[in-house]
C-alpha positions, 0 to 999 in steps of 0.5 A: 533460516536461509544463509545470508551473504552480505553484499554491503551494509544494506544489501544481503543475498540468499544465493540461488540453491537448486536443491530448494528449487530456487531459480534465482537469488533473494536480495534483502534490503535491511540494516543489521538492526532490522535483520535481527527483527526480520529473522524472527519470522518466516518471511525470508523462507517465503522470499526463497519460495517466491524464487522458485516460481516459474518465469521469475525475472531478476531476484526475489526482493525483500524490502526492509519492512518485510514480514510474514504474509500469505504465501509471499512475504509482505514487503516482497517484490517479484517480477515475472516474464509476461509471456512465460511467467506466472501470476499469483494472487498471494503476490498481491494479497487479499486487500487488493490495492491497499494503498495510501493517499496524502492530501495537503491542507491550506491550514497550519498546525496552529490554526487547527489545534484549537478545533482539532477535537471537533474536526476529528469527531466530524470525520469520524461521523462522516467516514464509516470505520470498522469491519462492517461499515456501510458507506454513504454512496449507494451503488446499484449493480450497474453503478458498481460495474462502472466503478470497477471499470473506471475507478476514481474517475467515476467518483469524480464524474459523480461529484465526489472529488475534483478533476485534478485528483485523477492526475495525482493518483498512480495510473490516474486512479484506474488500472486498464484491463478491468473486467467486472464480469470476472468478479464473482457475485459474492465479491460484488455483494460484499463490496457494493455497500462499502464505497467510502469506508475505511474498514478495520485492521491497520487502515486509518485516516491520520491528521498530521503536520509536516515536522521537517523538510529534507528536500526543499525542491521536491517539497515545493513541487508537492506543495508541502511546507513545515508545520502544514496540516496534511491528511493521510488515508490508508485503506483498500478494496474492502470485502470485494478485494478480499473475495476476489483473492479468495476466489482465485486462490481456490481456482488456481490451486485447482488449476496448477496440476493442469499447467504442470506447476508445483509449488513449495507452499500451497499459498503460492497458488499460481497459473501462467499469466497467459492462461485463461485463469491468469487473464481472468484473475488480472481482469478481476484484480484490476477491477478490485484495484479500481474499486480501491481507488474509488474508495479512497477518492470518496473518503477524501471527498468526505474528509474535505467536507469535514474540513470545510464544515469546521474551518469554512469553505476556504479550507483546501485539501489538495491531493499530493499523490495516491499510491498502491502497495498491493498489486501486480502490474505489467511494466517494462524494465531493463534486466541484465541490459535487456528491456523485458516485458514483466508483471511486477508483483508488489505485495506491501511494496510501493512503486518508486519511479525516478525523475523523468519517468513518462508515467509521472504527472508533469508536476513531479517529472523533475523530482520523481514520484512521491512515495508515501510511507506510513509508520505505526499509529502515533509515530512518524510517516515519511514522504519520499521520491523515487530514485534511479537505483530503484529502476536498476535494482528493485523494478522501481519499488521500495518499502510500504510502511514500518512492517509488523514485528508482533502479531495482532494477538501478541500486540493485544496481550495484557493491554487495556485499550483505554489506557493505551488511548490515554497514553497516545493522547498524552503524547499529543495524538487524539484517537477515535476508533470503532473498536478496542481491538483497532487500538490494541492491534496497531500499537506502535510497539507492534511495528518496526521503527519507520525511521530505520526502514526509511533510512535503508531505502534512502541510503541504498539510493532507492528513494530520497527523503522529502518530508517527515510527518507527525500525527496529531489525530488518528481515526480508525476501525 
């Protein structure tokens, strides 16, 4: 294990070690309890490897939900000089723009409880879940290219949403620079039938209620109140994004020698941002990100329809915000007193811009960007707002979830899906899953305590608590 030095109770440093090829420090945000869990896998070694990449600016960062991933750790943040640094698909991940979307309903918990089972069954019918899962929006090749170009805007224009939805998504639901021509035919074929689908793994739709409000002003800005029913969606770019990552990891692995780049782990395959391959990846990644925003937009549309069918047309679901947590984005940040043009890789990390930032919707500019942090199945989730120290320390980034402590294989060992589903339902959480593995792989004990993870970023001044959410139903693959 790398040697950690404590900066304070929540910040720790792995000093730059030239003998390991490190160009910068690693900074880890974690409590003592979380550190003990983090040290059980290879995630800190992976954060050290990230610190060796050419053009890295500032430290390699580890959020409190960090765990081992492909090349980069999940829960890692790294900024690269935009002119002289590298881009790495491993720093984004296979599920490009996996993210979360929170919608606030006009209903209270007491109104929904008597018909919760009907609502869950209706959503489960209307939104396909599982590893395959064909959606209800048939796209031809030309239409798919338009989705890759325009993201959530395409869905809204076609009637799958409301005009205000675009305003309340990061990047307005469309990352600039997308080029469908840089997405392979195989990736397009995998993604074409999947618009409006959840997928498998840790992706879900949760019906939740606001258990407690911790920042009244920010909660009012987001239209959140205690005992209100809300809906949280978690999914990404499906097979299309996975194939984009697969294609470009292979291409960059072959191209590194051409650019004179050597890395300590082949999963860190990368090329200069300004190279032909680097620009092609960023254009394909943006297209996949736009597919993910369109996907979440379609799911929200069909979830709204399910609410209306059960509770009448007066039942509202208003988008609070949509954030991505697997992406690389060009941003301006001050580093050592100098503004730098950087490409921020956030892999399992959420953007957390503070109050006053120009990129925020007008409704949130006085309170800060909503940050949505889902917990594990059956446990709490959190709504936060970005705080100023995130800009000073973490390139405007915080955690994205609870973070795994058990592999999917370990989580399933010795467990029976029916018993676990019964246990969750006895605790007040209805579960509908397309597969038994969908339940067993995502059990609460497979994850860190989300309250502890959120407490770290709150106490560190990276974000502020706004509201704690509790699930009453989970729909998943």
